[in-house]
Every structure is written in C-alpha cells, then in structure tokens.
C-alpha positions, -999 to 999 in steps of 0.1 A, spaced: -151 -34 -140 -173 -8 -123 -156 21 -114 -182 35 -88 -172 11 -60 -136 8 -48 -124 -28 -61 -109 -45 -30 -107 -81 -22 -107 -95 14 -83 -122 24 -110 -151 19 -124 -135 -13 -90 -135 -25 -81 -173 -12 -117 -186 -29 -110 -170 -60 -75 -185 -71 -89 -216 -53 -117 -216 -75 -98 -211 -111 -78 -239 -100 -104 -260 -93 -119 -269 -125 -119 -296 -152 -90 -314 -134 -113 -327 -109 -129 -349 -136 -104 -362 -157 -72 -360 -135 -74 -394 -120 -75 -408 -156 -47 -388 -167 -22 -395 -135 -35 -434 -138 -26 -435 -174 9 -418 -166 21 -433 -134 -3 -457 -125 -17 -455 -86 15 -435 -78 -3 -406 -93 -9 -395 -60 28 -388 -53 28 -367 -87 0 -344 -71 23 -339 -37 50 -328 -63 28 -306 -86 12 -289 -57 46 -279 -43 58 -267 -77 27 -243 -75 34 -231 -42 68 -221 -48 61 -205 -84 28 -187 -60 52 -171 -33 77 -162 -60 49 -141 -78 39 -126 -46 75 -114 -37 73 -100 -74 41 -83 -67 47 -67 -35 75 -44 -47 47 -30 -64 17 -34 -46 -4 -9 -66 2 -19 -100 -8 -51 -122 13 -74 -143 -3 -57 -174 8 -21 -157 42 -30 -149 53 -49 -188 52 -12 -206 76 3 -171 95 -28 -178 99 -32 -215 91 2 -229 60 11 -248 59 -12 -276 77 -45 -266 55 -41 -233 23 -41 -251 34 -71 -275 36 -87 -239 3 -77 -229 -13 -92 -262 3 -122 -253 -12 -123 -220 -48 -112 -231 -39 -144 -256 -34 -166 -223 -65 -158 -209 -82 -162 -242 -68 -194 -244 -76 -207 -210 -116 -197 -213 -120 -215 -246 -104 -245 -233 -124 -245 -200 -160 -238 -217 -153 -261 -246 -144 -291 -221 -179 -278 -204 -197 -280 -235 -181 -315 -240 -192 -327 -210 -228 -315 -209 -231 -329 -244 -222 -363 -233 -235 -368 -202 -268 -346 -199 -276 -324 -225 -270 -345 -257 -296 -328 -283 -283 -295 -271 -263 -277 -295 -231 -263 -278 -233 -225 -288 -267 -227 -267 -250 -240 -235 -223 -210 -243 -251 -186 -245 -266 -193 -213 -230 -194 -194 -224 -160 -210 -256 -145 -194 -244 -150 -152 -210 -142 -166 -217 -106 -181 -244 -101 -149 -215 -109 -126 -180 -94 -142 -196 -61 -150 -199 -53 -116 -161 -55 -111 -136 -83 -92 -150 -75 -58 -179 -92 -70 -165 -116 -84 -146 -123 -55 -181 -127 -34 -193 -148 -59 -165 -173 -56 -164 -169 -18 -205 -181 -20 -202 -208 -49 -173 -226 -23 -199 -226 7 -226 -238 -17 -205 -267 -28 -192 -279 4 -214 -312 -1 -197 -325 -28 -165 -336 -12 -189 -355 13 -210 -374 -14 -178 -384 -31 -166 -401 2 -196 -423 2 -178 -446 -21 -152 -457 3 -172 -481 13 -163 -504 -16 -128 -490 -15 -101 -510 -23 -70 -501 -7 -41 -525 -15 -45 -506 -55 -24 -484 -37 5 -506 -31 33 -512 -38 40 -476 -34 68 -463 -63 63 -498 -82 77 -482 -114 104 -459 -107 102 -420 -103 106 -417 -138 65 -422 -144 57 -399 -111 76 -371 -125 61 -374 -160 24 -375 -139 34 -345 -122 38 -325 -151 7 -335 -165 -11 -315 -133 4 -283 -143 -31 -273 -158 -49 -284 -127 -31 -259 -105 -31 -231 -130 -51 -199 -115 -22 -190 -91 -9 -175 -122 -41 -147 -113 -20 -132 -85 -6 -114 -112 -35 -94 -115 -54 -100 -81 -27 -90 -58 -31 -50 -63 -71 -54 -55 -63 -75 -22 -73 -52 8 -46 -67 32 -19 -76 15 7 -89 44 -17 -117 42 -10 -123 5 17 -153 5 -6 -166 32 -36 -167 12 -22 -176 -22 -5 -213 -1 -42 -218 16 -56 -215 -17 -30 -238 -33 -33 -262 -2 -70 -267 -4 -70 -276 -42 -41 -299 -37 -65 -318 -4 -95 -313 -33 -73 -336 -62 -63 -358 -39 -97 -367 -22 -107 -376 -56 -79 -389 -73 -72 -415 -40 -112 -421 -40 -111 -432 -78 -78 -453 -75 -90 -477 -46 -127 -476 -63 -115 -488 -99 -87 -515 -109 -55 -496 -119 -64 -509 -158 -101 -500 -151 -96 -461 -145 -75 -455 -177 -107 -465 -197 -131 -442 -184 -125 -404 -195 -140 -391 -166 -138 -412 -137 -151 -391 -111 -187 -390 -128 -188 -430 -133 -176 -430 -100 -207 -412 -88 -228 -437 -107 -221 -465 -79 -242 -443 -54 -279 -446 -54 -305 -434 -29 -341 -446 -29 -352 -409 -36 -322 -403 -62 -311 -422 -87 -287 -405 -108 -269 -389 -81 -243 -384 -112 -264 -358 -129 -272 -339 -102 -232 -337 -88 -227 -323 -125 -255 -300 -122 -242 -282 -95 -207 -284 -107 -216 -266 -132 -211 -237 -106 -177 -250 -99 -170 -248 -136 -178 -211 -135 -157 -202 -109 -130 -213 -135 -144 -194 -165 -151 -165 -146 -118 -150 -137 -102 -159 -170 -131 -137 -190 -123 -111 -166 -85 -105 -168 -91 -112 -206 -112 -80 -205 -90 -62 -178 -61 -67 -203 -73 -59 -234 -86 -26 -214 -51 -13 -215 -45 -19 -249 -78 -2 -260 -85 25 -235 -110 43 -254 -133 14 -252 -156 11 -218 -144 -23 -202 -186 -31 -200 -186 -30 -238 -157 -51 -246 -170 -77 -225 -204 -75 -247 -184 -80 -277 -162 -104 -264 -191 -126 -252 -213 -119 -285 -181 -135 -303 -177 -164 -280 -211 -176 -289 -208 -170 -324 -174 -189 -325 -191 -216 -308 -222 -213 -333 -197 -213 -361 -175 -247 -349 -179 -265 -320 -144 -281 -312 -142 -319 -309 -125 -340 -285 -93 -342 -302 -95 -304 -305 -99 -298 -270 -69 -324 -259 -47 -304 -283 -62 -270 -266 -56 -285 -230 -22 -297 -236 -13 -260 -251 -29 -244 -225 -7 -266 -203 21 -257 -218 13 -214 -219 8 -218 -183 40 -239 -176 56 -205 -192 31 -177 -177 30 -195 -142 65 -209 -137 92 -197 -162 77 -158 -159 80 -154 -116 115 -173 -120 129 -151 -147 119 -119 -136 123 -123 -96 159 -119 -100 165 -89 -121 137 -74 -101 157 -82 -72 191 -65 -89 170 -34 -99 156 -25 -65 195 -37 -47 207 -12 -76 184 15 -70 182 14 -31 149 6 -27 135 31 -53 97 20 -63 74 29 -92 
C-alpha cells in the first residue's frame, strides 16, 4: 500500500508468506479432526491433502506465469468483461473477508478459553488491529519480511513439542489403513482449509522478484507446512489414545500441559502466547488482500483509508457480536468449501481455457 517503495518479494519472503498463511488454527485442532474422520490413519490423509495442495499450487503458477505483471483482480475484468469481472472481484473480497473473520474469531475463542477468560472479544481484536495497521500500511514487501521474521522467531516451537516423544506410544499408529481408504479420503477433505494459503499466489506472484523460482518456492512452502502438520499430528496420535484425542478441542495445547519445568509450570500458556505471532501471519495476508482487492473496485479511495475503515468495522463487529463456537464451526466449514472452489477448482477450470487462448493467439500476452 506504500507506493513510494517498489513492492518486491524475495524468494524466501514469498515462501514464508505462503507458509505462514497456511500454518494457523489447523495446527491446534487438526489432530482431533483427523482422528474423528480417519482414526490414527489421519496422517495418511495429510499426505493426500498436501499432494492436492501442491498440484493446485502448480496450476496457479502455470496460469500466473503467462501474465507475470498482473494479479488475479487485474486479470478478471480483462477475461470476463467489466461487469462480470467486477462481480468476480467482489466474490474474491468476500472470500478473503471470510478467511479473516474465521481465523480472527477462532483466535479470540481460543484466547477466551485458554488465557483471557474475562476479556471481551472486541478488546482482543482491538489489540490485533494495531500491529495489523502498522505492518500492512507499508506494503506487501514489509508483510513478506514480517512473515520471514516470525518464522525464525518461532523455530523453537516444534522442538518443545518433540519433548513429548518420551511418552509416545507408537503402537497407537498400528495397524495402518485399519478401516479402509474411505475414512482416509474423508479425512483428506478436512485438511483443505489447513492447507489454504497457497491460493494467495494469485496475488503474490507479480510481486516476486525472481519469478523463475515461483514454482519451487510454492512447493517448498506447501512441503514445509505438510511437515509441520505431520509433526504435530503424529505427536498427538502417539501421545493420546485413539479415543482420548477426540475429547479435546485443541489437543496440541493439551499435549503441552504434560511438559513442566522447575522454572516454568504452564508451558501451554507460554506456547500459545508466542503462537499468536504465527496466527498473525495467517490473518495479515488475508486482511491485506481484502483491501488490495477492494482498492481495485474503489479506485478513488486511498488504500490506507480503506484499511483504517476496515479495521474499525472489524472491532465494531466483534463489539456488537462475538461468534459462538457453533458459529465458528460453520464459518470454518464455509471457508473450507469456498477455499475448495477458489484454491482448487478455479485453477483447474481456468488453466485449460488460458492455454487454448495462448495457443490460438500464438503466444500473444496481455
């Protein structure tokens, strides 16, 4: 949003931007969801979901590399016409807005249950919007730097979780594929929203400095996210019994309650406090691209003013109504379905026509 500095992303910033968007609420709740759907074979579901995310990501890159200087919101009016294209941009805005509200709502819910039991939700959101504005007003390159910084600052978290291996029961993972492939495929569907974030390549690709590494970068981001999810899921599956894990809403946090030090009793509180930084790397990109998309519809408005208005309305919305856990579950399911369309179906549907268009036009570009 700051036009005085050319907005460019390095390959590492591009990787960590996508990876940070993917690794969020799913790390805390995914083990339980996979256990409910596929039992202890849920780790296989993760492999299938990760493979699907990589394929969809490469389709997005194959589309965007034909128009290296255009984001998806700039391409839609060119392909669909002015009015249909603007309607499609509105749908993209709604999608990013849905992702924002879902992640923020889940974050508020977790904090109200685990740490800040007496704090109103709108005050927690207010504390979030201050750093959101400070970072996002500077542009996508600062957002990329922030995502990279948070990645380095939170590298200790997987190490802390690994301590629980001393109490692991590896027999919980056996036998493999004990209930057939049906539950495993069903579990793979649940991983859709956890791997969402790669679809932001529709926006981030034009800002990448070395575009020849775009495909490699997005595969690296998806692979690293898959490793994080596998790490947490296998730890939870081997620590809890197959029946016990389904009783915890956020088994990853419960897992941490078994770790104690003489100088630190509640490791889970410390972990969750730092994990807010990880959650911010999921929230910030969706907020940024909500404003980025709306600025193409409201060109007379300064994007910074739009950001201020959006954040004020966000706090006001949580002041008027704080979503219940049933509301958050519905929002998560809706986001998962919308992500299935925007992240998986759209690249598949548009890659073919674009390839035919370029073939008939003999390589003519926009």
